[in-house]
ROVOMI-848337 format. One record per residue: residue number from 1; residue in one letter; x, y, z of N, C-alpha, C in turn. Coordinates in steps of 0.02 Angstrom, whole numbers, plus 50000, padded with zeros to 5 digits. Example, Ala and Ser with C-alpha at 12.3 -4.5 7.8 and 13.67 -1.06 7.14 Angstrom:
// ROVOMI-848337
> 1  A  50660  49716  50390  50615  49775  50390  50660  49835  50390 $
> 2  S  50642  49888  50354  50684  49947  50357  50645  50002  50394 $
// end
This chain:
// ROVOMI-848337
> 1  M  50042  49941  50000  50000  50000  50000  50044  50062  50000 $
> 2  K  50020  50115  49968  50060  50177  49962  50035  50229  50012 $
> 3  Y  50082  50252  50054  50066  50300  50106  50102  50367  50093 $
> 4  Y  50065  50421  50090  50094  50488  50084  50085  50521  50152 $
> 5  I  50140  50538  50186  50138  50562  50255  50166  50633  50259 $
> 6  I  50130  50677  50294  50152  50747  50300  50159  50765  50374 $
> 7  A  50222  50776  50396  50237  50801  50464  50279  50864  50456 $
> 8  G  50260  50917  50492  50294  50981  50481  50336  51007  50538 $
> 9  E  50345  50966  50590  50383  50988  50649  50423  50930  50678 $
> 10  A  50468  50947  50725  50511  50895  50755  50469  50842  50791 $
> 11  S  50417  50863  50828  50376  50814  50864  50339  50769  50814 $
> 12  G  50316  50798  50759  50283  50759  50707  50329  50709  50675 $
> 13  D  50393  50728  50666  50443  50683  50638  50451  50622  50683 $
> 14  L  50454  50634  50749  50461  50579  50798  50401  50532  50794 $
> 15  H  50340  50560  50798  50281  50517  50800  50267  50484  50733 $
> 16  A  50281  50519  50678  50271  50490  50612  50321  50433  50599 $
> 17  S  50382  50441  50624  50432  50388  50614  50411  50324  50650 $
> 18  N  50383  50332  50710  50360  50273  50747  50298  50242  50714 $
> 19  L  50257  50284  50684  50199  50259  50647  50222  50220  50585 $
> 20  M  50272  50246  50551  50300  50211  50492  50328  50143  50511 $
> 21  K  50363  50142  50567  50392  50079  50592  50336  50028  50604 $
> 22  A  50280  50052  50632  50224  50007  50647  50188  49986  50583 $
> 23  L  50182  50032  50535  50150  50016  50471  50188  49961  50434 $
> 24  K  50253  49961  50439  50294  49910  50406  50279  49840  50433 $
> 25  K  50258  49838  50496  50243  49773  50526  50176  49745  50502 $
> 26  V  50127  49790  50492  50061  49766  50472  50053  49762  50396 $
> 27  D  50097  49797  50359  50091  49798  50286  50160  49787  50254 $
> 28  P  50177  49724  50239  50242  49710  50209  50250  49740  50139 $
> 29  D  50195  49760  50108  50196  49788  50041  50192  49864  50043 $
> 30  Y  50223  49894  50094  50218  49967  50104  50262  50006  50054 $
> 31  S  50242  50068  50042  50282  50116  50004  50269  50184  50035 $
> 32  F  50323  50219  50056  50316  50284  50090  50343  50341  50046 $
> 33  R  50307  50396  50048  50333  50459  50023  50311  50511  50075 $
> 34  F  50356  50557  50094  50339  50597  50152  50374  50665  50155 $
> 35  W  50342  50709  50193  50371  50772  50215  50386  50762  50289 $
> 36  G  50448  50772  50311  50463  50759  50381  50535  50774  50397 $
> 37  G  50567  50729  50436  50635  50743  50458  50679  50681  50458 $
> 38  D  50734  50686  50495  50785  50634  50495  50759  50567  50521 $
> 39  L  50716  50569  50572  50691  50507  50601  50648  50469  50551 $
> 40  M  50608  50505  50512  50567  50473  50461  50611  50444  50406 $
> 41  Q  50664  50480  50389  50709  50456  50337  50741  50390  50356 $
> 42  Q  50752  50380  50421  50782  50317  50444  50736  50257  50433 $
> 43  E  50671  50270  50424  50623  50216  50413  50615  50198  50340 $
> 44  G  50650  50234  50296  50647  50219  50225  50595  50260  50189 $
> 45  G  50588  50246  50123  50541  50285  50083  50574  50345  50052 $
> 46  K  50534  50386  50021  50559  50443  49982  50543  50509  50017 $
> 47  P  50594  50544  50044  50581  50610  50074  50570  50663  50021 $
> 48  V  50523  50707  50034  50507  50761  49987  50536  50827  50011 $
> 49  K  50517  50847  50072  50544  50908  50102  50556  50897  50176 $
> 50  H  50608  50931  50203  50623  50926  50274  50582  50977  50312 $
> 51  Y  50561  50960  50374  50519  51006  50412  50553  51072  50427 $
> 52  R  50621  51073  50425  50657  51136  50437  50638  51189  50386 $
> 53  D  50619  51167  50326  50600  51214  50273  50527  51236  50277 $
> 54  L  50491  51212  50327  50420  51226  50332  50401  51267  50393 $
> 55  A  50448  51276  50440  50431  51306  50505  50430  51382  50502 $
> 56  F  50370  51410  50498  50361  51482  50501  50315  51498  50559 $
> 57  M  50341  51530  50612  50302  51544  50672  50287  51618  50676 $
> 58  G  50227  51635  50696  50209  51705  50708  50178  51737  50646 $
> 59  F  50135  51786  50659  50096  51818  50606  50143  51852  50554 $
> 60  A  50191  51891  50579  50235  51929  50534  50277  51882  50490 $
> 61  E  50303  51829  50521  50345  51782  50484  50306  51746  50430 $
> 62  V  50244  51729  50445  50201  51696  50396  50189  51742  50336 $
> 63  I  50173  51806  50350  50161  51854  50296  50223  51862  50252 $
> 64  M  50281  51868  50285  50344  51878  50248  50360  51817  50203 $
> 65  N  50340  51758  50226  50357  51697  50189  50298  51668  50151 $
> 66  L  50247  51710  50140  50186  51686  50107  50199  51654  50038 $
> 67  P  50242  51684  49996  50256  51652  49931  50285  51581  49938 $
> 68  T  50329  51572  49987  50359  51506  49999  50306  51457  50023 $
> 69  I  50262  51478  50069  50210  51435  50095  50162  51415  50040 $
> 70  L  50140  51463  50000  50094  51447  49944  50128  51401  49893 $
> 71  G  50192  51413  49882  50230  51369  49837  50234  51298  49863 $
> 72  N  50243  51291  49929  50246  51224  49959  50178  51188  49953 $
> 73  L  50124  51225  49962  50058  51195  49955  50046  51171  49884 $
> 74  S  50065  51212  49836  50056  51194  49765  50099  51134  49747 $
> 75  F  50162  51135  49769  50207  51079  49755  50182  51014  49786 $
> 76  C  50156  51019  49848  50132  50960  49883  50075  50927  49844 $
> 77  K  50029  50967  49819  49972  50941  49782  49995  50903  49719 $
> 78  K  50042  50933  49683  50068  50901  49622  50104  50836  49639 $
> 79  D  50141  50837  49694  50180  50779  49714  50134  50721  49734 $
> 80  I  50080  50737  49768  50030  50686  49786  50000  50654  49723 $
> 81  E  49983  50696  49675  49953  50670  49614  50000  50624  49577 $
> 82  E  50065  50640  49578  50114  50598  49544  50124  50531  49581 $
> 83  F  50121  50533  49647  50132  50472  49687  50070  50427  49687 $
> 84  E  50011  50456  49683  49947  50420  49684  49942  50373  49745 $
> 85  P  49941  50402  49806  49940  50360  49866  49872  50328  49878 $
> 86  D  49872  50274  49916  49810  50243  49939  49779  50283  49996 $
> 87  V  49822  50318  50034  49799  50359  50089  49850  50414  50102 $
> 88  I  49825  50473  50122  49868  50527  50145  49861  50530  50221 $
> 89  I  49918  50527  50256  49917  50530  50329  49946  50598  50351 $
> 90  F  49905  50638  50381  49926  50704  50406  49944  50697  50480 $
> 91  V  50003  50721  50498  50026  50715  50568  50030  50785  50598 $
> 92  D  49979  50802  50639  49976  50867  50672  49983  50924  50620 $
> 93  Y  50021  50977  50634  50037  51030  50586  49975  51055  50548 $
> 94  P  49923  51078  50585  49857  51089  50555  49853  51145  50503 $
> 95  G  49891  51199  50512  49886  51254  50465  49898  51233  50393 $
> 96  F  49948  51193  50382  49965  51167  50316  49922  51107  50298 $
> 97  N  49918  51060  50346  49885  50996  50331  49810  51001  50317 $
> 98  L  49776  51045  50351  49704  51052  50338  49690  51082  50269 $
> 99  R  49736  51124  50246  49729  51151  50178  49737  51096  50126 $
> 100  I  49787  51053  50136  49798  50998  50089  49739  50948  50094 $
> 101  A  49714  50937  50154  49658  50890  50164  49596  50913  50125 $
> 102  K  49583  50978  50126  49525  51005  50090  49530  50990  50015 $
> 103  W  49590  51000  49988  49602  50987  49916  49598  50911  49903 $
> 104  A  49631  50872  49947  49636  50800  49937  49568  50765  49938 $
> 105  R  49525  50788  49984  49458  50757  49989  49418  50768  49925 $
> 106  K  49424  50829  49897  49389  50844  49834  49415  50801  49777 $
> 107  K  49480  50784  49781  49511  50743  49729  49497  50669  49738 $
> 108  G  49467  50651  49795  49449  50581  49805  49500  50540  49843 $
> 109  Y  49551  50572  49871  49601  50535  49911  49574  50520  49980 $
> 110  K  49597  50465  50010  49580  50449  50079  49622  50492  50125 $
> 111  T  49590  50526  50172  49625  50573  50217  49620  50549  50289 $
> 112  H  49677  50532  50319  49680  50511  50388  49724  50559  50427 $
> 113  F  49700  50585  50483  49736  50636  50522  49757  50606  50589 $
> 114  Y  49823  50603  50601  49850  50575  50662  49875  50631  50707 $
> 115  I  49849  50635  50767  49862  50687  50817  49820  50749  50800 $
> 116  S  49766  50755  50835  49716  50807  50821  49744  50878  50830 $
> 117  P  49724  50924  50786  49736  50995  50800  49703  51012  50867 $
> 118  Q  49732  51057  50905  49707  51072  50972  49648  51121  50969 $
> 119  I  49596  51101  50932  49539  51146  50924  49498  51152  50988 $
> 120  W  49511  51108  51037  49478  51113  51102  49505  51173  51141 $
> 121  A  49564  51198  51120  49594  51257  51154  49577  51321  51117 $
> 122  W  49583  51319  51051  49565  51378  51011  49552  51357  50939 $
> 123  K  49520  51402  50902  49498  51388  50833  49451  51328  50829 $
> 124  E  49402  51328  50875  49355  51272  50877  49314  51266  50813 $
> 125  N  49309  51323  50777  49271  51321  50714  49303  51277  50660 $
> 126  R  49365  51255  50673  49398  51209  50626  49363  51141  50623 $
> 127  I  49318  51129  50670  49281  51066  50669  49244  51058  50603 $
> 128  K  49221  51113  50573  49186  51110  50509  49232  51083  50455 $
> 129  D  49294  51106  50454  49343  51082  50405  49360  51009  50416 $
> 130  I  49369  50991  50479  49387  50921  50496  49330  50874  50476 $
> 131  R  49269  50892  50494  49211  50850  50477  49205  50841  50401 $
> 132  R  49218  50894  50364  49210  50893  50291  49268  50858  50256 $
> 133  D  49329  50866  50282  49388  50847  50243  49428  50788  50269 $
> 134  V  49412  50764  50330  49453  50710  50361  49410  50647  50368 $
> 135  D  49432  50593  50335  49396  50529  50339  49402  50497  50408 $
> 136  E  49463  50497  50435  49474  50466  50501  49521  50510  50541 $
> 137  L  49503  50522  50604  49545  50562  50649  49567  50518  50708 $
> 138  Y  49632  50518  50722  49661  50478  50776  49685  50525  50830 $
> 139  V  49652  50523  50889  49668  50571  50942  49709  50536  50996 $
> 140  I  49751  50576  51031  49799  50548  51077  49788  50570  51149 $
> 141  L  49738  50613  51160  49721  50635  51228  49651  50611  51245 $
> 142  P  49640  50583  51305  49575  50552  51320  49516  50601  51316 $
> 143  F  49526  50664  51337  49469  50710  51335  49450  50731  51265 $
> 144  E  49496  50719  51215  49480  50738  51146  49424  50694  51118 $
> 145  K  49421  50632  51139  49368  50587  51113  49299  50614  51133 $
> 146  E  49292  50633  51197  49229  50660  51220  49214  50727  51186 $
> 147  F  49266  50768  51177  49258  50833  51145  49228  50825  51075 $
> 148  Y  49257  50780  51036  49233  50771  50967  49166  50735  50963 $
> 149  E  49159  50682  51003  49100  50639  50995  49039  50667  51032 $
> 150  A  49049  50689  51095  48992  50714  51133  48973  50785  51114 $
> 151  K  49023  50827  51104  49009  50897  51090  48994  50910  51016 $
> 152  H  49030  50874  50972  49025  50890  50900  48998  50832  50858 $
> 153  N  48980  50777  50890  48950  50720  50854  48993  50698  50795 $
> 154  Y  49060  50696  50806  49107  50675  50755  49147  50617  50783 $
> 155  P  49138  50556  50757  49173  50497  50785  49248  50499  50772 $
> 156  V  49287  50482  50823  49360  50481  50817  49387  50417  50847 $
> 157  N  49451  50404  50836  49486  50345  50862  49535  50368  50916 $
> 158  F  49523  50350  50980  49572  50365  51033  49623  50308  51034 $
> 159  V  49686  50326  51022  49739  50274  51016  49790  50276  51072 $
> 160  G  49786  50326  51117  49837  50333  51168  49891  50380  51145 $
> 161  H  49936  50398  51191  49987  50448  51175  50053  50415  51154 $
> 162  P  50079  50433  51094  50140  50402  51069  50203  50418  51109 $
> 163  L  50200  50471  51151  50258  50487  51192  50275  50431  51241 $
> 164  I  50224  50394  51263  50237  50339  51310  50283  50288  51278 $
> 165  D  50269  50271  51215  50312  50223  51179  50381  50252  51166 $
> 166  A  50382  50316  51143  50445  50348  51125  50492  50350  51185 $
> 167  I  50465  50363  51244  50506  50368  51304  50526  50299  51329 $
> 168  S  50480  50251  51327  50496  50183  51351  50547  50149  51307 $
> 169  D  50552  50169  51243  50600  50138  51197  50671  50165  51205 $
> 170  L  50679  50218  51245  50746  50249  51253  50792  50203  51293 $
> 171  P  50856  50201  51274  50904  50163  51316  50916  50201  51381 $
> 172  P  50931  50166  51436  50944  50201  51499  51005  50247  51495 $
> 173  V  51003  50301  51532  51059  50349  51531  51116  50322  51575 $
> 174  D  51177  50327  51550  51236  50312  51591  51249  50375  51632 $
> 175  V  51223  50375  51694  51223  50435  51735  51293  50462  51746 $
> 176  Q  51340  50418  51764  51408  50440  51779  51441  50471  51718 $
> 177  K  51432  50440  51661  51461  50465  51599  51431  50533  51580 $
> 178  F  51365  50538  51589  51330  50601  51574  51356  50657  51618 $
> 179  R  51363  50643  51682  51388  50694  51729  51459  50716  51711 $
> 180  Q  51501  50668  51694  51570  50685  51676  51573  50726  51612 $
> 181  E  51532  50707  51563  51532  50741  51498  51515  50815  51504 $
> 182  Y  51470  50832  51552  51448  50901  51558  51473  50936  51620 $
> 183  G  51523  50906  51653  51555  50938  51710  51510  50944  51771 $
> 184  L  51464  50895  51780  51420  50896  51837  51451  50859  51896 $
> 185  D  51436  50882  51957  51460  50846  52016  51406  50798  52040 $
> 186  D  51412  50775  52102  51366  50724  52127  51301  50751  52157 $
> 187  R  51294  50817  52159  51232  50845  52187  51172  50828  52142 $
> 188  P  51112  50825  52171  51052  50813  52131  51042  50868  52078 $
> 189  V  51011  50849  52023  51003  50895  51966  50931  50922  51963 $
> 190  I  50926  50987  51952  50862  51018  51937  50865  51042  51864 $
> 191  A  50821  51014  51823  50821  51031  51751  50781  51094  51738 $
> 192  L  50806  51136  51694  50771  51196  51672  50753  51189  51599 $
> 193  L  50688  51188  51584  50664  51182  51515  50629  51247  51497 $
> 194  P  50666  51295  51469  50639  51363  51460  50604  51375  51394 $
> 195  G  50591  51323  51355  50557  51332  51291  50604  51327  51232 $
> 196  S  50581  51348  51173  50622  51339  51113  50633  51404  51073 $
> 197  R  50595  51457  51088  50602  51519  51050  50642  51570  51091 $
> 198  K  50683  51610  51057  50729  51657  51091  50694  51702  51142 $
> 199  Q  50640  51734  51120  50606  51781  51164  50578  51745  51225 $
> 200  E  50550  51686  51214  50522  51645  51267  50576  51624  51316 $
> 201  I  50631  51599  51289  50687  51575  51331  50715  51632  51374 $
> 202  S  50724  51691  51345  50751  51748  51382  50707  51765  51442 $
> 203  K  50642  51768  51431  50595  51784  51486  50597  51731  51540 $
> 204  M  50595  51667  51519  50589  51613  51567  50654  51603  51607 $
> 205  L  50710  51604  51574  50774  51589  51607  50792  51642  51658 $
> 206  E  50777  51704  51644  50794  51757  51690  50764  51744  51759 $
> 207  I  50702  51722  51760  50669  51709  51825  50690  51641  51852 $
> 208  M  50695  51590  51809  50717  51524  51833  50785  51527  51868 $
> 209  L  50830  51564  51839  50898  51567  51866  50904  51612  51927 $
> 210  S  50851  51651  51940  50854  51697  51998  50855  51660  52064 $
> 211  I  50836  51596  52064  50831  51559  52128  50889  51511  52141 $
> 212  T  50937  51509  52095  50991  51458  52102  51031  51465  52166 $
> 213  E  51042  51526  52188  51081  51537  52249  51046  51511  52312 $
> 214  D  50980  51502  52307  50941  51478  52364  50940  51402  52369 $
> 215  F  50970  51368  52320  50971  51295  52319  51042  51270  52305 $
> 216  K  51087  51286  52350  51158  51270  52339  51173  51196  52345 $
> 217  D  51127  51157  52372  51137  51085  52377  51118  51050  52311 $
> 218  Y  51097  51089  52262  51077  51062  52197  51116  51098  52141 $
> 219  Q  51117  51066  52083  51145  51100  52023  51091  51105  51970 $
> 220  F  51091  51161  51936  51039  51176  51886  51067  51165  51816 $
> 221  V  51029  51130  51775  51053  51114  51707  51000  51137  51657 $
> 222  I  51020  51180  51611  50974  51206  51559  50972  51157  51501 $
> 223  A  50911  51140  51479  50902  51098  51420  50900  51144  51359 $
> 224  G  50955  51144  51321  50960  51186  51261  50918  51157  51204 $
> 225  A  50879  51199  51171  50836  51177  51116  50877  51171  51051 $
> 226  P  50860  51123  51008  50898  51114  50945  50891  51174  50898 $
> 227  S  50840  51216  50909  50829  51274  50866  50874  51333  50884 $
> 228  Q  50912  51328  50939  50954  51384  50961  51027  51365  50963 $
> 229  E  51070  51417  50960  51142  51407  50963  51165  51405  51036 $
> 230  E  51220  51370  51048  51247  51365  51116  51267  51434  51144 $
> 231  D  51293  51477  51100  51315  51544  51122  51258  51584  51152 $
> 232  F  51199  51575  51126  51141  51611  51152  51130  51596  51226 $
> 233  Y  51137  51533  51245  51126  51512  51314  51184  51534  51360 $
> 234  N  51244  51536  51332  51302  51551  51374  51297  51619  51408 $
> 235  S  51261  51666  51377  51254  51733  51407  51215  51730  51473 $
> 236  F  51177  51675  51484  51138  51669  51545  51176  51632  51600 $
> 237  I  51229  51598  51582  51264  51554  51630  51320  51593  51663 $
> 238  K  51305  51623  51720  51354  51664  51755  51368  51638  51825 $
> 239  K  51336  51582  51843  51344  51555  51910  51374  51485  51907 $
> 240  K  51410  51466  51960  51447  51403  51959  51402  51342  51955 $
> 241  N  51344  51344  51986  51302  51283  51987  51250  51283  51932 $
> 242  V  51265  51317  51876  51221  51316  51817  51259  51288  51758 $
> 243  H  51229  51239  51724  51262  51206  51667  51214  51205  51608 $
> 244  L  51241  51187  51550  51201  51184  51488  51210  51117  51454 $
> 245  V  51154  51087  51433  51156  51025  51393  51117  51038  51329 $
> 246  M  51149  51030  51272  51116  51043  51208  51087  50979  51178 $
> 247  N  51024  50983  51157  50991  50929  51118  50989  50862  51154 $
> 248  R  50988  50862  51220  50984  50799  51257  50934  50805  51315 $
> 249  T  50877  50834  51300  50827  50846  51352  50804  50782  51386 $
> 250  Y  50792  50729  51346  50768  50667  51376  50821  50636  51422 $
> 251  D  50884  50639  51402  50937  50613  51445  50941  50654  51510 $
> 252  L  50932  50719  51503  50934  50763  51562  50876  50746  51609 $
> 253  L  50816  50738  51582  50759  50721  51625  50770  50653  51659 $
> 254  G  50805  50609  51624  50819  50543  51651  50862  50543  51713 $
> 255  I  50898  50598  51726  50942  50601  51786  50920  50656  51835 $
> 256  S  50863  50688  51822  50843  50746  51862  50799  50729  51921 $
> 257  K  50806  50767  51975  50764  50758  52034  50700  50801  52030 $
> 258  A  50705  50858  51996  50647  50903  51987  50660  50945  51925 $
> 259  A  50607  50980  51903  50614  51020  51842  50570  51082  51845 $
> 260  L  50594  51136  51814  50555  51196  51803  50543  51199  51728 $
> 261  V  50479  51198  51708  50463  51184  51638  50416  51237  51609 $
> 262  T  50434  51264  51551  50391  51309  51516  50332  51270  51486 $
> 263  S  50273  51299  51491  50212  51265  51468  50219  51241  51396 $
> 264  G  50191  51182  51383  50194  51151  51316  50198  51076  51323 $
> 265  T  50216  51042  51269  50222  50969  51271  50273  50946  51322 $
> 266  A  50323  50989  51336  50375  50971  51385  50347  50956  51454 $
> 267  T  50289  50985  51470  50259  50970  51536  50237  50897  51540 $
> 268  L  50211  50871  51485  50191  50801  51483  50252  50755  51480 $
> 269  E  50302  50774  51440  50363  50734  51436  50395  50727  51505 $
> 270  T  50399  50782  51542  50429  50782  51609  50390  50735  51655 $
> 271  A  50324  50737  51651  50282  50693  51693  50293  50620  51675 $
> 272  L  50300  50605  51611  50310  50535  51590  50379  50509  51610 $
> 273  F  50426  50555  51622  50491  50535  51650  50489  50531  51726 $
> 274  K  50429  50543  51754  50418  50540  51827  50461  50590  51864 $
> 275  V  50467  50651  51837  50505  50704  51869  50456  50757  51896 $
> 276  P  50452  50768  51961  50410  50821  51988  50428  50888  51957 $
> 277  E  50378  50929  51941  50391  50990  51904  50348  51048  51928 $
> 278  V  50373  51108  51913  50334  51169  51918  50327  51196  51847 $
> 279  V  50265  51208  51826  50252  51233  51758  50251  51309  51759 $
> 280  C  50288  51339  51713  50297  51411  51712  50277  51441  51645 $
> 281  Y  50249  51500  51647  50235  51536  51584  50231  51611  51597 $
> 282  K  50267  51649  51556  50263  51722  51558  50270  51747  51487 $
> 283  G  50218  51778  51460  50220  51803  51392  50214  51878  51389 $
> 284  N  50217  51904  51329  50204  51975  51317  50136  51993  51345 $
> 285  F  50130  52051  51380  50068  52069  51414  50008  52070  51367 $
> 286  I  50016  52103  51309  49961  52109  51262  49942  52040  51233 $
> 287  S  49993  52001  51213  49980  51934  51186  49944  51891  51237 $
> 288  Y  49965  51896  51300  49934  51856  51353  49861  51876  51363 $
> 289  Q  49847  51941  51362  49778  51964  51371  49733  51940  51314 $
> 290  I  49761  51941  51253  49723  51916  51195  49710  51841  51202 $
> 291  A  49764  51804  51218  49758  51731  51224  49708  51712  51279 $
> 292  K  49708  51750  51334  49663  51735  51390  49590  51740  51369 $
> 293  R  49577  51784  51322  49508  51794  51299  49488  51744  51245 $
> 294  I  49538  51718  51209  49524  51671  51154  49521  51599  51180 $
> 295  I  49567  51583  51226  49574  51513  51249  49535  51503  51313 $
> 296  D  49488  51458  51311  49443  51445  51368  49462  51379  51401 $
> 297  L  49516  51380  51442  49539  51321  51476  49553  51336  51549 $
> 298  D  49544  51286  51592  49557  51295  51663  49632  51291  51679 $
> 299  F  49669  51256  51636  49741  51247  51648  49780  51259  51583 $
> 300  I  49846  51268  51590  49887  51276  51530  49932  51215  51517 $
> 301  S  49943  51174  51569  49986  51116  51560  49945  51055  51539 $
> 302  L  49974  51014  51495  49939  50954  51472  49926  50906  51530 $
> 303  V  49972  50905  51578  49964  50860  51636  49898  50875  51672 $
> 304  N  49887  50938  51688  49826  50957  51724  49763  50953  51680 $
> 305  L  49771  50968  51616  49714  50963  51570  49689  50891  51565 $
> 306  I  49736  50844  51559  49718  50773  51553  49686  50748  51618 $
> 307  M  49715  50768  51674  49689  50744  51738  49628  50783  51762 $
> 308  D  49616  50840  51730  49559  50884  51747  49562  50907  51820 $
> 309  R  49621  50917  51845  49633  50944  51912  49706  50964  51918 $
> 310  E  49723  51001  51970  49793  51023  51977  49836  50967  52006 $
> 311  V  49877  50940  51963  49927  50890  51984  49995  50925  51992 $
> 312  V  50011  50969  51945  50073  51008  51948  50055  51082  51954 $
> 313  K  50095  51118  51993  50082  51189  52004  50097  51229  51941 $
> 314  E  50052  51275  51923  50061  51319  51865  50072  51390  51890 $
> 315  L  50129  51418  51872  50143  51489  51887  50139  51528  51822 $
> 316  I  50086  51567  51816  50071  51601  51752  50076  51676  51760 $
> 317  Q  50109  51708  51712  50114  51780  51706  50142  51811  51771 $
> 318  N  50103  51853  51807  50131  51886  51866  50145  51838  51924 $
> 319  D  50112  51780  51925  50125  51730  51977  50193  51696  51968 $
> 320  F  50219  51702  51907  50285  51673  51893  50338  51724  51913 $
> 321  N  50359  51720  51977  50410  51765  52003  50456  51727  52050 $
> 322  K  50509  51759  52072  50560  51726  52112  50532  51695  52176 $
> 323  E  50490  51733  52212  50464  51709  52277  50422  51646  52268 $
> 324  N  50375  51648  52220  50331  51591  52209  50369  51531  52183 $
> 325  L  50416  51543  52139  50455  51487  52109  50497  51453  52163 $
> 326  K  50527  51492  52206  50567  51465  52261  50524  51422  52307 $
> 327  K  50465  51447  52324  50419  51411  52368  50396  51345  52337 $
> 328  E  50378  51346  52273  50352  51286  52240  50407  51235  52228 $
> 329  L  50468  51257  52214  50523  51210  52205  50538  51175  52271 $
> 330  H  50538  51212  52326  50547  51180  52392  50495  51125  52402 $
> 331  K  50433  51139  52383  50378  51091  52392  50392  51026  52356 $
> 332  I  50411  51030  52291  50419  50968  52252  50483  50931  52268 $
> 333  L  50524  50960  52311  50583  50925  52335  50570  50889  52401 $
> 334  E  50511  50903  52432  50492  50870  52494  50466  50800  52479 $
> 335  E  50486  50751  52519  50471  50681  52504  50396  50666  52503 $
> 336  D  50358  50692  52551  50286  50678  52553  50250  50705  52491 $
> 337  H  50269  50764  52471  50239  50795  52412  50257  50756  52349 $
> 338  R  50318  50731  52347  50341  50693  52289  50302  50627  52281 $
> 339  K  50287  50595  52337  50249  50532  52334  50181  50543  52303 $
> 340  K  50149  50599  52320  50083  50615  52292  50089  50627  52216 $
> 341  I  50141  50664  52196  50151  50677  52125  50162  50612  52087 $
> 342  F  50204  50568  52113  50218  50504  52079  50154  50463  52071 $
> 343  S  50111  50464  52121  50048  50428  52118  50003  50458  52063 $
> 344  D  50002  50524  52058  49963  50558  52006  49992  50544  51937 $
> 345  Y  50058  50541  51932  50089  50527  51867  50071  50457  51842 $
> 346  Y  50067  50409  51889  50048  50341  51871  49976  50341  51843 $
> 347  E  49932  50377  51876  49862  50382  51853  49859  50416  51785 $
> 348  L  49901  50467  51775  49904  50502  51711  49921  50454  51655 $
> 349  E  49971  50412  51666  49992  50365  51614  49937  50316  51597 $
> 350  Q  49899  50295  51646  49842  50250  51633  49789  50285  51592 $
> 351  K  49776  50349  51608  49726  50387  51570  49746  50396  51498 $
> 352  L  49812  50399  51486  49837  50409  51418  49832  50346  51375 $
> 353  G  49810  50291  51405  49797  50231  51366  49854  50181  51365 $
> 354  G  49906  50193  51406  49962  50146  51407  50002  50145  51343 $
> 355  M  50039  50092  51333  50083  50088  51275  50047  50064  51212 $
> 356  G  50080  50075  51155  50055  50046  51092  50017  50093  51046 $
> 357  A  50023  50159  51056  49986  50207  51014  50002  50200  50940 $
> 358  S  50066  50194  50924  50087  50189  50854  50059  50126  50822 $
> 359  E  50063  50069  50858  50039  50006  50832  49963  50007  50821 $
> 360  K  49927  50036  50870  49854  50040  50863  49835  50081  50801 $
> 361  T  49869  50139  50794  49853  50183  50738  49869  50150  50671 $
> 362  A  49927  50118  50667  49948  50085  50604  49898  50031  50585 $
> 363  R  49878  49991  50634  49831  49936  50621  49763  49964  50597 $
> 364  L  49739  50016  50630  49675  50046  50610  49678  50075  50540 $
> 365  I  49732  50110  50524  49739  50139  50456  49740  50084  50404 $
> 366  Y  49780  50033  50416  49787  49979  50367  49720  49942  50357 $
> 367  E  49686  49928  50413  49622  49892  50409  49568  49933  50373 $
> 368  K  49565  49998  50388  49514  50040  50357  49526  50049  50282 $
> 369  I  49590  50059  50263  49605  50067  50192  49596  50001  50155 $
> 370  S  49617  49946  50186  49609  49880  50154  49536  49863  50143 $
> 371  S  49494  49878  50193  49422  49862  50187  49389  49905  50133 $
> 372  N  49412  49968  50128  49385  50012  50076  49402  49987  50006 $
> 373  E  49465  49961  50000  49487  49935  49935  49448  49872  49917 $
> 374  G  49433  49832  49970  49397  49770  49958  49325  49783  49937 $
// end
C-alpha cells in the first residue's frame, strides 16, 4: 500500500517515524513518500521536504514567507498526484495539513489525520473543516474523544499517546558518563526547560535562574533547544552551579530530581519521565491578554488538562516570580509531596491509554484502507 505522510515539525517527525515503523509490521507491501525529518528518513521511503524548510512561526513571519508557503502547498498537491497514494496521513501541523486535506478530499484521496489539532483550546470552528475533509481522525488525549464525539458528534479513534512508547524505547542513561561529559558533580540535578524560542527563553530563564543561589545543595542544568545556538545560552550562565546541555533533554530528564518547565508538550514529557515539576509561563502582556480571551481552559499544562485537576503547580504571568518559584520548588523536593506527584503521574499514564499508540494507529489505518479497497 502507498502512504503519503506529512509532518511539519520535530515532534511530528518523531511520532510519524514510529507510525511508519508500525505500518511496516502490518503491511509488508508498504511504500512511503513523506514530508518530515531525519527520524522518518531512517524508516525508508522517499523524502520530499524537510520540516526545517516549513517552520514559520508568528503572524509577521508567515506574511513575509507567504510566497514560499503557497509554493509548498502547490508543490505538495502536484507531488501527491504523481505518487497516487492509497491514503494521505497528516501528522499534526494543522495550518498546512488542513489546507491539503481540503484539496485531497475533493480529489477523492483517503484522508487520515494522526494527532488532532488542538481545536479544544482555540479555533474550535475548525471542526467544520475536519468533519468535511478528514475521513478518520486519531486522537491521543483522552478528553479529545469526548470533545469530538459528545460535543460535536464526530466519531474519532482514541489510540493513546505516542510519547509513552517513545520514552519507554529509550536506552537508559549512563548517569556517571553524562555527569562527567557536562562537568556535573554528585549533587542532585534540577532541570530547566525554558522553551524553544529566543524571546520565550530569555523571559523564562531570567526568572528560573534567579533562585539558584537559594538551592546550593543542587545543580541547575538548562536543556538547550535544537533550534538555538549554544552561544545564546552562554550569556545566561554566570553562576557556578548552572550548566548547559544541548539537544539531550530526555537524557537530562532521566537524571533529574525536579524540573522547572515552560508550558507546552515538555510538561507532559517531564511527567512521563516521573520528574516532579513546576510549570511556568510568562508572555508578552498584550499577547497574554488576547490569548486569555480566546482560549477557554482551566489549565495551561497538558498534565493538568488530562487529569482535569491540579497535579502540577502552574505559575502564570505575574504569579511566575522569584518568591513563588522558590516556594514551589521547595515543595516538590519534599518527600511527602513527591509521593503524591508520583501517584498522580501513574494515574496520568493510565489515562493516556498505556503503551502501543503507534501500533494501534497503524493497524487501524491499514484495516480501514484495506476494507475500503475490498
